Each structure stands twice: as structure tokens, then as C-alpha cells.
ZADO-1210 file (C-alpha; in nm, 4 decimals, padded with zeros to 6 digits):
<atoms>
<atom x="00.8052" y="-01.8332" z="02.9441" code="MET" pos="1"/>
<atom x="00.6710" y="-01.5727" z="02.7003" code="LYS" pos="2"/>
<atom x="00.3285" y="-01.7435" z="02.7019" code="THR" pos="3"/>
<atom x="00.3136" y="-01.7317" z="03.0826" code="ILE" pos="4"/>
<atom x="00.3983" y="-01.3614" z="03.0770" code="ARG" pos="5"/>
<atom x="00.1237" y="-01.2919" z="02.8196" code="VAL" pos="6"/>
<atom x="-00.1293" y="-01.4909" z="03.0238" code="LEU" pos="7"/>
<atom x="-00.0293" y="-01.3099" z="03.3446" code="ALA" pos="8"/>
<atom x="-00.0599" y="-00.9690" z="03.1752" code="MET" pos="9"/>
<atom x="-00.3993" y="-01.0662" z="03.0294" code="SER" pos="10"/>
<atom x="-00.5236" y="-01.1831" z="03.3690" code="ALA" pos="11"/>
<atom x="-00.4027" y="-00.8616" z="03.5337" code="ALA" pos="12"/>
<atom x="-00.5757" y="-00.6503" z="03.2671" code="ALA" pos="13"/>
<atom x="-00.8975" y="-00.8496" z="03.3135" code="PHE" pos="14"/>
<atom x="-00.8863" y="-00.8027" z="03.6930" code="VAL" pos="15"/>
<atom x="-00.8267" y="-00.4279" z="03.6546" code="LEU" pos="16"/>
<atom x="-01.1151" y="-00.3918" z="03.4095" code="LEU" pos="17"/>
<atom x="-01.3452" y="-00.6031" z="03.6269" code="PHE" pos="18"/>
<atom x="-01.2522" y="-00.4076" z="03.9392" code="ALA" pos="19"/>
<atom x="-01.3030" y="-00.0733" z="03.7683" code="SER" pos="20"/>
<atom x="-01.6347" y="-00.1954" z="03.6249" code="GLY" pos="21"/>
<atom x="-01.7416" y="-00.3038" z="03.9718" code="ALA" pos="22"/>
<atom x="-01.6413" y="00.0371" z="04.1078" code="LYS" pos="23"/>
<atom x="-01.8444" y="00.2060" z="03.8328" code="ALA" pos="24"/>
<atom x="-02.1443" y="00.0022" z="03.9456" code="GLN" pos="25"/>
<atom x="-02.1130" y="00.1500" z="04.2964" code="GLU" pos="26"/>
<atom x="-02.2051" y="00.4881" z="04.1472" code="LYS" pos="27"/>
<atom x="-02.4729" y="00.3554" z="03.9130" code="PHE" pos="28"/>
<atom x="-02.6916" y="00.6406" z="03.7895" code="MET" pos="29"/>
<atom x="-02.9885" y="00.4932" z="03.6008" code="PRO" pos="30"/>
<atom x="-03.1283" y="00.8060" z="03.4305" code="MET" pos="31"/>
<atom x="-02.9682" y="01.0034" z="03.1491" code="SER" pos="32"/>
<atom x="-03.0399" y="01.3056" z="02.9346" code="PHE" pos="33"/>
<atom x="-02.8357" y="01.4032" z="02.6289" code="SER" pos="34"/>
<atom x="-02.8295" y="01.6314" z="02.3276" code="VAL" pos="35"/>
<atom x="-02.6778" y="01.4973" z="02.0033" code="SER" pos="36"/>
<atom x="-02.5883" y="01.6575" z="01.6744" code="GLY" pos="37"/>
<atom x="-02.4228" y="01.5446" z="01.3568" code="GLY" pos="38"/>
<atom x="-02.4747" y="01.4467" z="00.9956" code="VAL" pos="39"/>
<atom x="-02.7437" y="01.2546" z="00.8105" code="TYR" pos="40"/>
<atom x="-02.6269" y="01.0756" z="00.4942" code="ALA" pos="41"/>
<atom x="-02.9256" y="00.9556" z="00.2893" code="PRO" pos="42"/>
<atom x="-02.9031" y="00.6095" z="00.1366" code="ALA" pos="43"/>
<atom x="-03.2317" y="00.5958" z="-00.0563" code="GLY" pos="44"/>
<atom x="-03.1909" y="00.5650" z="-00.4340" code="THR" pos="45"/>
<atom x="-03.4674" y="00.8192" z="-00.4988" code="GLU" pos="46"/>
<atom x="-03.2684" y="01.0778" z="-00.3026" code="LEU" pos="47"/>
<atom x="-02.9528" y="00.9821" z="-00.4935" code="ASP" pos="48"/>
<atom x="-03.1371" y="01.0560" z="-00.8188" code="ASP" pos="49"/>
<atom x="-03.2073" y="01.4086" z="-00.6878" code="ASP" pos="50"/>
<atom x="-02.8426" y="01.4555" z="-00.5798" code="ASN" pos="51"/>
<atom x="-02.9383" y="01.4794" z="-00.2119" code="ALA" pos="52"/>
<atom x="-02.6436" y="01.5953" z="-00.0051" code="LYS" pos="53"/>
<atom x="-02.5369" y="01.5052" z="00.3459" code="THR" pos="54"/>
<atom x="-02.7627" y="01.6944" z="00.5856" code="GLY" pos="55"/>
<atom x="-02.8039" y="01.7707" z="00.9546" code="PHE" pos="56"/>
<atom x="-02.9415" y="01.5581" z="01.2394" code="VAL" pos="57"/>
<atom x="-03.0137" y="01.6611" z="01.5966" code="GLY" pos="58"/>
<atom x="-03.1661" y="01.4561" z="01.8800" code="LEU" pos="59"/>
<atom x="-03.2686" y="01.5083" z="02.2403" code="VAL" pos="60"/>
<atom x="-03.2591" y="01.1757" z="02.4259" code="SER" pos="61"/>
<atom x="-03.3699" y="01.0511" z="02.7637" code="GLY" pos="62"/>
<atom x="-03.2969" y="00.7095" z="02.9018" code="GLY" pos="63"/>
<atom x="-03.3411" y="00.4769" z="03.1944" code="TYR" pos="64"/>
<atom x="-03.1093" y="00.1838" z="03.2655" code="MET" pos="65"/>
<atom x="-03.2673" y="-00.0972" z="03.4694" code="PHE" pos="66"/>
<atom x="-02.9161" y="-00.2148" z="03.5556" code="ASN" pos="67"/>
<atom x="-02.5739" y="-00.1150" z="03.4180" code="PRO" pos="68"/>
<atom x="-02.6259" y="-00.3383" z="03.1136" code="PHE" pos="69"/>
<atom x="-02.9888" y="-00.3010" z="02.9956" code="PHE" pos="70"/>
<atom x="-03.2220" y="-00.0075" z="02.9531" code="GLY" pos="71"/>
<atom x="-03.4627" y="00.1971" z="02.7448" code="LEU" pos="72"/>
<atom x="-03.4117" y="00.5208" z="02.5540" code="GLN" pos="73"/>
<atom x="-03.6444" y="00.7678" z="02.3833" code="THR" pos="74"/>
<atom x="-03.5425" y="01.0252" z="02.1212" code="ASP" pos="75"/>
<atom x="-03.7068" y="01.3344" z="01.9776" code="LEU" pos="76"/>
<atom x="-03.5261" y="01.5097" z="01.6970" code="GLY" pos="77"/>
<atom x="-03.4990" y="01.6504" z="01.3491" code="TYR" pos="78"/>
<atom x="-03.3028" y="01.5613" z="01.0373" code="PHE" pos="79"/>
<atom x="-03.2955" y="01.6943" z="00.6843" code="GLU" pos="80"/>
<atom x="-03.1279" y="01.6731" z="00.3467" code="THR" pos="81"/>
<atom x="-03.1581" y="01.8706" z="00.0277" code="SER" pos="82"/>
<atom x="-03.0686" y="01.8293" z="-00.3344" code="GLY" pos="83"/>
<atom x="-03.1610" y="01.9558" z="-00.6778" code="HIS" pos="84"/>
<atom x="-03.5012" y="02.1273" z="-00.6321" code="ASP" pos="85"/>
<atom x="-03.5701" y="01.9102" z="-00.3249" code="LEU" pos="86"/>
<atom x="-03.5753" y="01.9327" z="00.0545" code="LYS" pos="87"/>
<atom x="-03.6652" y="01.6359" z="00.2763" code="VAL" pos="88"/>
<atom x="-03.6996" y="01.6651" z="00.6536" code="SER" pos="89"/>
<atom x="-03.8317" y="01.4428" z="00.9310" code="ALA" pos="90"/>
<atom x="-03.9131" y="01.4677" z="01.3000" code="ILE" pos="91"/>
<atom x="-03.8609" y="01.1301" z="01.4719" code="PRO" pos="92"/>
<atom x="-04.0160" y="01.0192" z="01.8000" code="LEU" pos="93"/>
<atom x="-03.8310" y="00.6935" z="01.8582" code="ALA" pos="94"/>
<atom x="-03.7962" y="00.4321" z="02.1323" code="PHE" pos="95"/>
<atom x="-03.5031" y="00.1935" z="02.1749" code="SER" pos="96"/>
<atom x="-03.3758" y="-00.0985" z="02.3785" code="LEU" pos="97"/>
<atom x="-03.0179" y="-00.0372" z="02.4879" code="LYS" pos="98"/>
<atom x="-02.7469" y="-00.2900" z="02.5775" code="LEU" pos="99"/>
<atom x="-02.4324" y="-00.1460" z="02.7380" code="ALA" pos="100"/>
<atom x="-02.1058" y="-00.2794" z="02.8781" code="VAL" pos="101"/>
<atom x="-01.9672" y="-00.0333" z="03.1361" code="PRO" pos="102"/>
<atom x="-01.5884" y="-00.0582" z="03.1712" code="ILE" pos="103"/>
<atom x="-01.4601" y="00.2015" z="03.4172" code="ALA" pos="104"/>
<atom x="-01.5657" y="00.5365" z="03.2677" code="PHE" pos="105"/>
<atom x="-01.6196" y="00.3949" z="02.9158" code="VAL" pos="106"/>
<atom x="-01.9612" y="00.2612" z="02.8128" code="GLU" pos="107"/>
<atom x="-01.9837" y="00.1017" z="02.4668" code="PRO" pos="108"/>
<atom x="-02.3418" y="00.0202" z="02.3673" code="TYR" pos="109"/>
<atom x="-02.5774" y="-00.0990" z="02.0956" code="VAL" pos="110"/>
<atom x="-02.9392" y="-00.0073" z="02.0603" code="LEU" pos="111"/>
<atom x="-03.2303" y="-00.0838" z="01.8350" code="GLY" pos="112"/>
<atom x="-03.5916" y="00.0148" z="01.8078" code="GLY" pos="113"/>
<atom x="-03.8404" y="00.2133" z="01.6104" code="GLY" pos="114"/>
<atom x="-04.0719" y="00.5051" z="01.6163" code="GLY" pos="115"/>
<atom x="-04.2979" y="00.7461" z="01.4391" code="VAL" pos="116"/>
<atom x="-04.1469" y="00.9774" z="01.1783" code="TYR" pos="117"/>
<atom x="-04.3254" y="01.2920" z="01.0634" code="PHE" pos="118"/>
<atom x="-04.1710" y="01.3512" z="00.7192" code="SER" pos="119"/>
<atom x="-04.2020" y="01.6435" z="00.4818" code="LYS" pos="120"/>
<atom x="-04.0966" y="01.6790" z="00.1177" code="LEU" pos="121"/>
<atom x="-04.0672" y="02.0129" z="-00.0547" code="LYS" pos="122"/>
<atom x="-04.0105" y="01.9619" z="-00.4290" code="ARG" pos="123"/>
<atom x="-04.0271" y="02.3264" z="-00.5341" code="ASP" pos="124"/>
<atom x="-04.1727" y="02.6438" z="-00.3890" code="GLU" pos="125"/>
<atom x="-04.5310" y="02.5311" z="-00.4649" code="PHE" pos="126"/>
<atom x="-04.5250" y="02.1639" z="-00.3650" code="SER" pos="127"/>
<atom x="-04.5235" y="02.0470" z="-00.0006" code="ASP" pos="128"/>
<atom x="-04.6177" y="01.6913" z="00.0925" code="ARG" pos="129"/>
<atom x="-04.6066" y="01.5209" z="00.4291" code="SER" pos="130"/>
<atom x="-04.6301" y="01.1707" z="00.5667" code="SER" pos="131"/>
<atom x="-04.6440" y="00.9983" z="00.9055" code="THR" pos="132"/>
<atom x="-04.4838" y="00.6544" z="00.9108" code="ASP" pos="133"/>
<atom x="-04.3204" y="00.3923" z="01.1309" code="PHE" pos="134"/>
<atom x="-03.9450" y="00.3493" z="01.0903" code="GLY" pos="135"/>
<atom x="-03.6864" y="00.1239" z="01.2519" code="ALA" pos="136"/>
<atom x="-03.3270" y="00.1939" z="01.3537" code="HIS" pos="137"/>
<atom x="-03.0139" y="00.0262" z="01.4875" code="ALA" pos="138"/>
<atom x="-02.7095" y="00.1967" z="01.6374" code="ALA" pos="139"/>
<atom x="-02.3797" y="00.1526" z="01.8116" code="GLY" pos="140"/>
<atom x="-02.1854" y="00.4017" z="02.0152" code="GLY" pos="141"/>
<atom x="-01.9739" y="00.4827" z="02.3136" code="VAL" pos="142"/>
<atom x="-02.0167" y="00.7149" z="02.6113" code="ASN" pos="143"/>
<atom x="-01.7369" y="00.8480" z="02.8308" code="PHE" pos="144"/>
<atom x="-01.8696" y="00.9137" z="03.1800" code="ILE" pos="145"/>
<atom x="-01.7072" y="01.1667" z="03.4123" code="PHE" pos="146"/>
<atom x="-01.9150" y="01.1790" z="03.7308" code="GLY" pos="147"/>
<atom x="-02.2582" y="01.3054" z="03.6274" code="ASN" pos="148"/>
<atom x="-02.1326" y="01.4351" z="03.2904" code="PHE" pos="149"/>
<atom x="-02.1079" y="01.2241" z="02.9745" code="GLN" pos="150"/>
<atom x="-01.9787" y="01.2790" z="02.6204" code="VAL" pos="151"/>
<atom x="-02.0178" y="01.0282" z="02.3427" code="GLY" pos="152"/>
<atom x="-02.0461" y="00.9345" z="01.9779" code="ALA" pos="153"/>
<atom x="-02.3029" y="00.7235" z="01.7940" code="GLU" pos="154"/>
<atom x="-02.3573" y="00.5824" z="01.4454" code="ALA" pos="155"/>
<atom x="-02.7184" y="00.4994" z="01.3603" code="ARG" pos="156"/>
<atom x="-02.8962" y="00.3607" z="01.0553" code="TYR" pos="157"/>
<atom x="-03.2663" y="00.4275" z="00.9990" code="ILE" pos="158"/>
<atom x="-03.5055" y="00.2398" z="00.7709" code="TRP" pos="159"/>
<atom x="-03.7879" y="00.4696" z="00.6650" code="LEU" pos="160"/>
<atom x="-04.0246" y="00.4846" z="00.3695" code="LYS" pos="161"/>
<atom x="-04.2636" y="00.7816" z="00.3466" code="ALA" pos="162"/>
<atom x="-04.5824" y="00.6105" z="00.2277" code="SER" pos="163"/>
<atom x="-04.7784" y="00.9290" z="00.1557" code="ASP" pos="164"/>
<atom x="-04.4917" y="01.0750" z="-00.0511" code="ILE" pos="165"/>
<atom x="-04.4857" y="00.8168" z="-00.3334" code="ASP" pos="166"/>
<atom x="-04.3112" y="00.5631" z="-00.1037" code="ASP" pos="167"/>
<atom x="-04.0026" y="00.7880" z="-00.0906" code="LEU" pos="168"/>
<atom x="-03.7149" y="00.6027" z="00.0793" code="THR" pos="169"/>
<atom x="-03.5612" y="00.8309" z="00.3423" code="ILE" pos="170"/>
<atom x="-03.3358" y="00.5707" z="00.5044" code="GLU" pos="171"/>
<atom x="-02.9749" y="00.6504" z="00.5784" code="GLY" pos="172"/>
<atom x="-02.6872" y="00.6886" z="00.8227" code="PHE" pos="173"/>
<atom x="-02.6727" y="00.9308" z="01.1120" code="GLN" pos="174"/>
<atom x="-02.3388" y="00.9981" z="01.2806" code="VAL" pos="175"/>
<atom x="-02.3575" y="01.2120" z="01.5931" code="MET" pos="176"/>
<atom x="-02.1630" y="01.3433" z="01.8873" code="GLY" pos="177"/>
<atom x="-02.3421" y="01.3970" z="02.2183" code="SER" pos="178"/>
<atom x="-02.3165" y="01.5647" z="02.5575" code="VAL" pos="179"/>
<atom x="-02.5341" y="01.4807" z="02.8517" code="GLY" pos="180"/>
<atom x="-02.5945" y="01.4199" z="03.2183" code="MET" pos="181"/>
<atom x="-02.6454" y="01.1139" z="03.4373" code="ARG" pos="182"/>
<atom x="-02.8531" y="01.1196" z="03.7531" code="PHE" pos="183"/>
</atoms>
């Protein structure tokens, strides 16, 4: 009897989620724009040697979903970290494929892609070096959609090596909150 009750409750929950997901698809808005901000935690050993601290990351993102489950996203942003006699910053222009699962007003997603990173290293007041390199990233997050408004959170990892700065490894984690619009 307990098993039947659990199965009935599971089926009811599935029907409610499916129905709410179907209702969300009635108001499908394929385009999005968001602003994200958070922390960048470097993971490169060279930055660990210089006692690089957790820094700032900010992104402006635009996206287009071909259907409620698959789309593209582009990001333009800035992130930095600093340590003992060191400051590293980068401006990413990145493109991603996005896979989402809309459930009512909740949209968990994963994305992955790559882009061009314009990196700069300042070692002391007299030494500036820069590099332009390709980097890859992978992320997971969730958006909460309220009409045309969305709020969300994302965790992203970037793989980046600045080739013109002695192959400095700038990879690390980015954890961000975001606000945006759907239209």
C-alpha cells in the first residue's frame, strides 16, 4: 500500500511539473539579456605562488534560445585578481552552447564554449605585459523567471593560459549572480 501511495505521489508530481513546463512553453521568450557579477577564484599554480587572492568578475550576456531547451549565448566581461606585487586582469569575449530544462519558472542549465581573452599582467609599477589567447569554459546554473524578468546564479570554470606572458595559467572558478530580461 505504501508503494502505491509513493508511485501515485510521484506520478502526480511528474504531471504537475510537465503541465507547468508546458505552460511555460506557451510564453516562450527566445532572447535574453543579463548582467552578472561575482567572484573569480584563480586556480593556476603560478598565481598561487604569488598569493593571488579571490578577485572580481563581471559579465554582460546576451542569448538566443532556438527552443526552450537549446540555444546560444555570448558574454563580454572583465575579471581580475591580485597578489604580492601582482595584478592579473582579463577581458573575455566568449560564445557558448546552452542546454536548459525549463520547469515552471525554474530553468536549470549547463553551458560550454570558448572565446578570446585579452589578458594583462602588471608585476610592479614598471612592468605591464599583455596577451590575447583562446580559452575554454564550462558552467552550470539556474535562472528563476518571473514574466520578462529573470534572476539567477552560475558557477563557471575557465581554462586559460596567457601565451605572451610566460604561459601564465589564469584558469579558475567564477561564481556569479545575475539579473536580466527575457523578450
